[in-house]
Phi, psi and omega in degrees: 000321180300311181294319179297317179292322178299317179294315181295323184266359181307317180297339182273347183086000179281131179265138179233120179222156175247145181222138175252116182283351182100182180260115184257156176277113174203172188301322185301324179253024179057036177059035182269000182289173183261348179215158177285162178300320181296327180289322187262336187301308190282339191296291190291309183298316181296319180297319179288321180294329186259017187284341178083180185294336179266008182287176184289157172215146180077025183253163171236124185231156168231194183298336179279344181124192181297141178248149178290146176287000000 
């Protein structure tokens, strides 16, 4: 869906990306995650939101960066 929307919206200049923040320790998963919410929250989403007009579109990223489809 991410790639399809990125292709469809390309002429408008709107960027579409998917991001995985990782597995966090919180009540919903009985604190079984590998990082705190504070550790994982800002990395991936902030990097994609602040990428600018020449930034990526149609990508899937995690804290390490873009991953291949």
